[in-house]
N, C-alpha and C positions, 0 to 999 in steps of 0.2 A: 670557539675560535674566530678571531676575523678572519675570514677567506682576502689570500692578497692574488692578488691579478695582474701581471705584466701584460702588455701590449707593445709589438711592433710590430705596424701597418706600412706597406707601402704604398697603399692610396691616401691621399693625402685625406681624400673626401669622408671615404671609409672608418680612417683614423679620428677626423675629427666627429663621424656620427657615435662610432663605438664608446669615444671617449663622453661624451656628452650622457648615452642611456645607460651604461656602464656605473657611469655615477650616480645614480637612481637606487644602486643596488646596495646591500650591504656588505660592501666589501672596500678593498683597502686598494686604491687603483693604482698603477705606476707606470706612465707612457716613458717608453722607451724610440723616442725619436730617432727618424732617418738618417741614421750616419754609417761612418763603418766601424765602430764600438756598440750599436746596439745591441749585435750578438750575445756580447761579453756584458753588455747591461744587463740582459735579459739571463744570465747563466748566472749573475750577482747579486738580481733582483730579490732570493728568497721567498718566490712565488708559488702558491698553492698549484694556478693555474696558469699558463702561458700561450697567447693568441700572437699568432707569427704569421705573417705572408710567408707562403713559398720562397718568393723571391730573396727572401732576409735569412734566406739557412743557407750556414754557407753549403760547400760540397766536401767531399760527398757525406750526401743526407743521411747514412747511417750511420758515421761517427758524432757526426754534428748532432744529431738526435738523442743518441746515446751519453753523449753527455750530459742532457738533461736531466738523461733519467738516472745518470748516477750518482744528482745532486742525494745531498738528505732528505731535502722535501718531499722527493718524487713528486714532480708536479704535473699534472694533468697537461699535455699539450694538446692544441687545438691548431691544424696550420690550416690556412685560409688559400686554397686554391681558387686560380682566378680564369682555369678552362675548368668545360663537364665531366664528371667521371670519365675515366680510363683508366689504363694499365697503370698509369703513374700514382693513383689513389692507392691502386694495391700493393705497390712499392713503401709509400708511405707509411702505410699500415703494418710494411713488414716492418721498415727502419725501426717501430717503435712511439708511431707516432698513436694518440687515443684516440683524437676527432679528428677526421680532415671535410672542410665545408668546403660548396664553394661562393665561391664572396658573389654570385653572378647575382645569387633567389634575391628573394627579395629581403630588405632590409629588416622586416621585422621579423620573418623567417629564421632571419640568420639571429637575431636575437636570444629569439625563442630559445633555440637549439643552446646555443649560448649558457643562455639560465638552468637548462635542463642539466647541465656540463656541470655548474656551479652546483646546485642542490644535489647531483650524485657525490661533487667531494663532499661535500658536507656531509653524506649518509658515512662516506668513508671513514671520517672523521669520529663521527659516533660508533660505530662499529671496530674501530679500530681502538676503543678506548675501554668496553664491555667485552667485547668476545673472548681477547685472544690473552688479556693477563690472567686470570684464572683467580682474580682476585676476590678474597668476603670483602661485601661491598658495604661498610658500619651503617647501622642500623639504631635508631634512639630506644629498638626493646635490647640494645645492647647492656642500655646503662639502667635495668630494672635493679630496683635497690629497694633491702627494708627500709633505710636509714629515714627516717620522717625528715632530716634536713635534703636529703637528697631525692625526695620525693620532690617538696615543693619547687628544689630548683627546676628537676623538670619539666614538672607544668609550666613553670614558666617557658623555658625553652619552645615546650610545643607551643605554646600562642605565639612565639615569634618565628616562626618557622617557615609559615606562607610568604613573609613582611620580606621587603630587598634592602632592607634597612641595614645600615653600618652596623656592625657589632664586635664591641670590646670581651673576650674572654681573660679573667684573670683567676692567678691560681698557680699551686706550688711546680716545680719543673717534675712531669712523669704524671701529674694529673688526667693526663688524657684531654687536653684541650686540639689537639689535632685530628682527634679520633670521631672529637662529637662534632668539630667543623663539620667533617667530612659528614656523617651523617645529617647534619640538620642540611646540607646541601644535597643528599641524593634523596628525604622527602621532601625539600622544594618547590617550588616550581621549574626551578630551574636545574633542575635534573639530570636534564638530557644534555646541557654545557656544560664544559670541560669544569674541572676540580684542581687552579692550581695552588700549590703550597712554596712557599719562600722561607729559609730561614735567614733573616737579617741580620742576626748577629756571626753567622758560616761566612759569608760571602765579602770579602778583602773591599774594601771602603771604596778604593778605586773602580770595582770592577761591578757594585750593586747600581749606580745609577745604569748602565747598560743594561745589567740582568731584571730589572724591571719596566726600562721603557726603552731596549733596545738599541739599535745603532744604523746608521748608514753607512753604506759602502765609505768607502776613506775618510770618517769620525777622527780614526785617532792611530796610528802606525798599527799596524797587525789587522784595522780591519775591510778585510781585502772583499767582503760581500756582509748585504744585511744581513741585522739577526734583530728575530723579532722579539719583544721581553716579556715579564709576566704577566703584564696589564694586558696586550695586546691577545697574548694563548687565552685566559682565562675572559676571553670575549665571551657575553653572552653564557657566562657562569658564576664559578665564586672562585675568590683570589681568595687563600688565606696567607697572611702575615705575619710569623712566628717571631716571636721576640722581639716585639716592636719598642719596647724599651732602650734595646741597645744600637736602635739605628741612629746614626752620625746625624749631627745636626743640622747639615747643611741637605740634607736630603729631607729630614723632616716637613720644609716648606714645598718640595716640590711632589709628594705625597700628597700635602694638605689640598693644593690644586687641583691632583684629580677625584676628591673627594669634593671638590666642590663644583667644577666642571667637567667631571667625568669626561678631561683629553689631556692628552699629553704631546709632547714634542719629543721623538728619539733622538738620541746622543747624534750631532750632526747633522742633524734632518733642520729644514724648515718650515715643513708644513703640520699641524698640531692634527693629533689623530684622535677620534671620538671612541668610546668604549661605554661597552654595558655590561656592567660587573658589579658583584655584591661583594662588599669588602668584609672579611674577616679578621682581626688583628685578637693577638694572644702575646702576656708576657705577664713573666712572674715578679715581676719589678712593682713596684709603689711608684706609679705614675707623678702622685701627688708630692711626692718627697721628690722627685726628680725634678719636677717643673719649678720648687723650691729650690735646690742646688743648680737650676740654671741647665740641665740635662736635656728635657725633654719640651720641647710648644705646646703651650698653655693651649690655644688654641685648634692644634690638632688634637688635643687629648678632648677638647668637646665637640670636636664633627667625630672623634673614631667612636666616642664613648654615649651615641645617640640610645644606644642599648649596653648596658654593664653589668655581665654578668658574670660570679667566682664558684669556680670550681669546688668543692669542700675536699681538704688534705682526705687521704686512705685513713690516717689515726683519729680523725674524728666521725669515721661512720664505722668503725671493727665490725657492728654487723652483720656487714657484707662479705666480709672476708672469706668464711667458709664458702657461700655459692662463688663468688668469684673465682679461687683456690681450682673449686672442682670445676669451673666452666674451664680455666687452662689448663687444667689435668687432661680434660676430654681434646681440650685442641693441638695438644704437644705431643700427648703421646700414640694422638692420629699420625703430626708430623713425622715424630720421633721412628713411628713403628715397634713399640715397645709399650707390653699388654701390664700395665698400672692401673689397677682399680680401684686407691682410695689413699686413703692418709689415716696416718696411726690418731689414736687421739692425742697421744701429748704432741705430734705433729701437725696438729691441726691448733693447741693449746701455744702452742710456741708463737706458729702464724699472728694468733687475734693478739697476742700479749704484746707483740713490735712494734717498735715505732713508727716504721716503714719511712725514712728521711727519703727516698725513693719512689714513694707513691705507688702506684700503679706499676709502672713499667718495674718498679725492683722489684716488686711480686709476680709477676710474670719472667722475669730473670730466675727467679728464686728458685720457682718450680719445674721452669725447666732443666735447670741444673740438675735438679733432685732426681727425675727421671731419668736424666743419661747416668747418673750416681747409681739407684735403684738396682739391688740386685733382686728384688723380691718382688710380686706383687702387691707392695703395702708402701708407700715412702713415710721414712721414721727421720727421728730428729738427728736419727747420723746421716740420713742424706743433705739436711741441709748447711749451710753456712756456718761456721765457726762463732759466730753473734749468737747464733739462736739458743745454744747449748744452754745459754741462762736457765732455759723452760725447763729443763730437765728436774725430777725432784731431787733433793739435796741427799740422799742415798744414792743416788743412782750417779751426780757428781762426786759426790766423796770418793768410792768405791772406783770409779769407772767400770760400770756395770751398760752396758750397752743395752740401748731401749728395747732391740730386737730381743733381748731376754727378757724385759720387764711383761711387755707383752706376753710372751711364751708361757710364764707364771700361772695363768688361768686354767690350762691343762695339767699343771704337775702336781706330785704331793709337796709336802709342807717339805720331806727330808730331800728330794733333789731339787729342791729351788735352793735350801741350805749349804747342800752341795757348790751348789751353780755359784750362792755366793761367794763363801769360800776361798775356792777354787779364783774367784776376781780380786778377790783380796790380798790372794798369796800372790797372786800373778801385780800385782799393782808394786807389793811391798817390794817382790823380788825385783821388780826395775829400777825402782827408787835407790836399793843398794846396789846391785850392779851398776847402774850410771856412776854411783858414788865412788865405788872400785875401779872405775875403766873396766869393768870385763872380766875384772881378778876375780876367778871362784873365791879360791882360797881365803881372800880373804873377807869376800861377801859369805862366806859359810862362816866365819867368825864371829862376824857382825850378826849374823841369822841365830846362830846358836846351834847351828845343826853342822854335821859330815859333810866335807865337800862331795864324798858320794852322794849322800840323799841329795845335795842342792843341785846337781848333775841330773839326776831322775826326776825332781819336780820343773828343773828348765825343760828336761825333754818333753813332760805332761804339758806342758804351758805353752809351749814351741816358742822357747826365747835362746836366741843365742849370742855365747859372749861375744862374739863377734861385731855385736853390733852397737854395742856399751864403748869400745873401745878409741 
């Protein structure tokens, strides 16, 4: 992320000197000039590091410094004191200032101290990203595949990982475009920098420019303070622009300029900001057709497509489904806390025969749902959504035999299996008759050709209740 530094220095010579020296650093510098509003400017500057002369801090110090510490950025506060170390230093530190520097020391020493603080701030962002969230960092090994098409695709991906060239990922919804982007970032030379993901289709048009490029205080109604955009947040790392094919036409020219010059101007700003980012864009649309329709800029398409890659749909690599299903089973059973060991043979067949219009995302959801519904240590087709029931055997569908019963046949005698099938057929038939008579047992007994007392006995044995059919 591009570090923002805001300064409010009382001594003009010191202000000019620091402004000149700090402009050499990889930062965005905002100078709050010596006015009555300089303190408010600091508070609204969205800065990561604040350098302020003690004489410009309104009293009482404790409440003023606390105001800065309560900001969303939690800025590092450097106070310049024109008096040598004294009891006042301790009071400033106790009030919440991070660093107190004597402005009378040699200028180069002062700059070195500030530079050390800036580096500490960068490390703060690094640790905050990787140590506190507890997320699994994506890696290319997550995409190991038995599919020849997918293996060729991954070989191409490994070749482009070390570069910073713009990458355009194509593919259907749910194939894993964002996960792949995160994996590319994590294994690239930019891995120590941020990864910022923006879904350009999910943000209202009137907010998209501010989300991408940020805005300055007063840029529009409600902009009471400055705000960073995604490109600035991604400085030194990677920005992922998802659903780029749905981006409004007027915004496409602004993104094109960033791709050409790697600089942009925040909404309401006057000074361009230069950033060092790798851009990975993704879409499930055919951009060439969108160009013909007039919905997408041809020059932006060529700029994005320095490298263009298409992720295969899951239905085109069904040989990967068993391994992926077992992988997600291990992930979700640990997350949910269920001792589910495996899939039944027929459940796995159903997963492999399904067309998966939602691709990997749908597979993940189906398996998580199955784990929640499973009552044993094996997931069966009974635990899968109803549209997977078509993968049951013909006899199972005809007689309504649960798959768990089919699995148990291996350990039963023929007489036991026949009895089980007869009970299943009887239950299916009686459910149909009772539904027709709306739970009237006498009428159902006549249709079935048995005495009503005998029908009551069978209903009790099979767990059927007339109230359920009224």
